[in-house]
N, C-alpha and C positions, 0 to 999 in steps of 0.2 A: 835727609831733611829733618830738622829739629822737631820735637813733639809739639812745640808751641805753634809752629806755622803750618802743620799738616792739616788737611781739611777734615780728616776723621781720626779718631783715636783708636785705641785697641779694640773697643767694642762697637765700632762703627758710629760713634757719637760725634757730632760736629764740635770741634774744639772751641773754646771761648774766644780765641782771637778771630777765628773765621766768623763766628756769630756776631762779634762786635763789628767786624767789617761790613757784614750784611746789614746790620742796623744802621751803620753810618751811611752806607750807600742809599738805603731807602729814605733816610732823612734828607740826604742831599737831593734826591729826586723830588721829594716833597717841596724843598725850598726853591727848586728851580722851576716849579710850575708857573704857568703864565698868570698874569693878573686877572684876566678874564675867567680862567678856570677857578681861581680862588673866589672871585665874586659870585660865580654861579653856585659854588658850594655854599656860600654864606646865604644867598637868597633861598636856596633849596632848604637849608636848615631852618630858616625863618618861616618859610611856608609850612614845613612839616610841624614846626612848633605851634603855629596857629591852628593847624588841623587838629593836633592833639588837644589843644586848649578848647576849641569849639566842641570837640567830641566828648571830652572828659568833664568840662565844667558843669553842664546841665545836671548830670547825675550827682556830681559833687555838691552842687547847690541844693538839690533835693535832700541829700543826706544831712547837710549841716542845718538846714531848716527843720528837719524832723527831730533833731536833738537840741534845738535852741529853745529858749524860754519864750513865752507868749509876749511878754512886754517888749523884748528886743525885736521880735518879728513885726509887731504892730507899728513900731517906730521906724522900720525899714533899715535897721542897723546890721542885719545879717547879710553879708555880701561875700567875704572871703573866708572868714573863720566863724565857727559856731560861738554863740554867746549865751551865757546862762545855761550851760550844758545840763540836760536832764533826759531821761529815757522813759518818761511817763507815757508818751505816745506808743512806744513799743510794748509797754506793759499792757496797755489797753488792747493792742492788736493781738498779743499772744493770749489774752483772756477771751477773745472772741472765738467761740466754738465754730461759728460758721466759716471762718477763714481756715481753720484746721481741716474741716471736712472738705472744703474746696481744694486745699492743698493735696489731700489724698486723692481726690478725683483727678486733679491735674497730673499727678505722678502716674496714676493708672493710665490715663489717656496717652500720656507721652511715651511711656514704656511700651504699651501694647501697640500704639499707632506707629511708633518708630520701627519696631520689629517687623510689623506688617509691611511698612513702606520699603524698608531695605530689602526684605526678602522678595517682594513682588517686583521691585526695580531690578534686582539681580536676575530673577527668572525671566524677565522681559529683555534685559540687556544681553544676556548670554547668547541666545540664538541669533540675535541681530549682529553679534560680533563674529559669528562663524561664516567664513566665505562659502561654505558648502550648503548653507541654508537656502533652500529653493524659495524664490520669491522674496528674498530679503529686501531688495530695493523697494518693491511695491509696498510691503508691510511697513517698512520704515517711513515711507512717505505718508502712508495712511495714518500711522500713529503721530507723526510730526504735525499733521494738520490739526490735531486736537489742541495744539498750542495757540492756534489762531482762530479756531472755530469752536464755539461752545454753545450749549443749549441755554445757559442762563440759570438764574437762581430759582425761578418758579418751576421749570421742568425738573430740575434736580430735586427740589422739595417734593414734587409729586412722585418722583421715582422712589425716594426714601420712604414716603408715606405708603405707597402701594406695596413696598416690600416689607412693611410692618417693622421698620427699624426705628420708628419714632420713640423718643424717650429711652434709648438704649445707648450703650457705649459704641455699638457698631455704626450708628448714625454719625458719630464723630470721626471714627478711624477708617471706615471703608470708602466713603465717596472720594477721598483724595489719596487712595492707596498707592498710586503711581504718579510721579511727576515726570512729564515727558522730557523736560530739560535735564533733570537728574539722570534719567534713563540714558539719554544720549551721551552724557559725560561718562557714565559707568561703562557703556558699550565701547566708547573710544579707549577707555583704560583697559578693558579686556582684550581689545585688538592689539595692544602693545605687548601682550605676552607671547613668547615664542610658540610658533605652531608645532614645533617638535615635541612639546610637552603633551599636547592632546594626541598627537599621532602615536607617541610611545604608549600613552595610556590605552588607546584603542588596540594596539598590538597586544598589550597585556590583558585585554578582555574587559576593560572598564567601559561603562556606558556613560551617557551624557550627564546623568545625575551625579555619578561618582566623580566625574571630571570637574563639574561645577563646584561641588562641596568639598572635595578633597585636594584639588589642584588650583583651580582658578580663584576661589574666594580666599584660601590661605595666603596666596601670593598677591592679593589685592587689599591688604590691610589699610593702606593709605586712602584709597578711594572709598572703602567701606566706612572708615572713621569720618571722612568728609561728609558723606551722605547721611550718616547718623547725626552729625552736628546740624546739618541743614534741616532734616526732618524733625529732630527733637526741638529745635528752636521754634519751628513753625507750629508744632503742637502746643508748646508751652505758651506761646503768645496768642493762640487762637481763642476767639470768643464768639465770632459770628455763627459758627456751626452750632455752638451750644445754645445761643439765643434762638436759632431757627428750629432746632430739632428736639430740644429738651424742655419739658414742662415742669418737671420736678426740680425745685430749687436745691434739694439735697444732692443732686447730681451735677450742679454747676461747677465749672473749673474756677480757679482763683482769678483769672482775668475778668470773668463776668462779675465777680464780687468786687474787684478793683474798679471796674466800670461803674457799678452802682454807687460805690463810695465816692468816687470822683464827682459823679453827677449830683449826688446828695450834698457834697461839699459846695458845689457851685450854687445849688439852690439856697443853701444856708447863707452863702456870701451875698447872694442877690436879694435875700429877704430883708425887708426894712425893719422887721421887729426883732432881728437877731443882734445881740450885742457884739461889740468888737472882740471881747475875750472869747466868746463862743466861736466866732469866725476863725480866730487864730488857732484855737484848739482843733477845730475841724481841719485846718490846713496842716497842722502837725500830724494829725492822725492820717490824713490822706497821703502825705509824703512818706510816712512810716510804712504804710501798706505798699506803696510803690517800691520802696527799698526791699521789703520782705518778699515781694513777688518776683523781683528780678534777680535777687541774690543767688538762688540755687543754680540758675542757668549760667551765671557769670562764674561760679565756682567750677562748673564742669568744663568750661571752655579751655582753661590752661592745660588740661590733661589731653585734649584732642588737638591743640594748636600745632604740635609738631608734625601731625599728619596733614594739616589743612592745606598748606601751600603745595606740598608734594602731590596730594590727591587732585587738586584743581589743575595743576600743570600737567600731570600725567593724562588727565582726561581731556585736555585741550590741545594736545600736540597734533593729533590727526583729526580730519574732518569726518 
């Protein structure tokens, strides 16, 4: 057979003629698709485009308003593109020492809280994933009930107060150390690992701690990354715990500062003695703080995105 028509060349590579035939056949199959299938694809793309637009535009609008001039904003001319671009609002934000202190507090709460969350969730999920754990079904049911039955805000506040955790970092990171839903997802992921791994480790003399930290967790990077993202976003966006348990404003996270600025901006806008320019300046400042507060967590997401789908799917295959 001539070299041009062979399926593979000398080094096992598909020849250009075969590749061209494959492309031609795929295009033919695409052309012969039914009209209903093509219409379905068009409708699907339109719906996905609308979802992307509805999701993306609010944040985009906040950004373009934060860098637009006061005159254009007051006349309602800022809709799709920024007008009179300036970064004065961001200069004011970065000069505010209160925001920098809150940023440091938020990073501290997020790092420490996420580490505690992931470790506690793994320590709880591992024994529930073992078939030889005595009373596994009873304890799993007992823990699952906490998803539907809770003491409420006031009993939790009293517990934190009696444990002398008020106005400390532990009041922020300890009450929600384990999420039952995340624990169940991680347990299901652990159950997908081959039982022969743990059996071989037992034969070699390893105990459960060694198996968890040297075998199970290194093989569960996808679910660990997913849980890290879930917990980190929760800590970064949390403000209610800080309002309830913290009295010192120097320990407030950035979300509490953002809440105060947004409310202050609303009060300025509703006040009759405030001029229009001051209102617009407050709006610029408010939107700039929103962008600054959400930007770090948006920058972290692309690095964990590749593990996100895999981790969720692995944790949801089994019940």
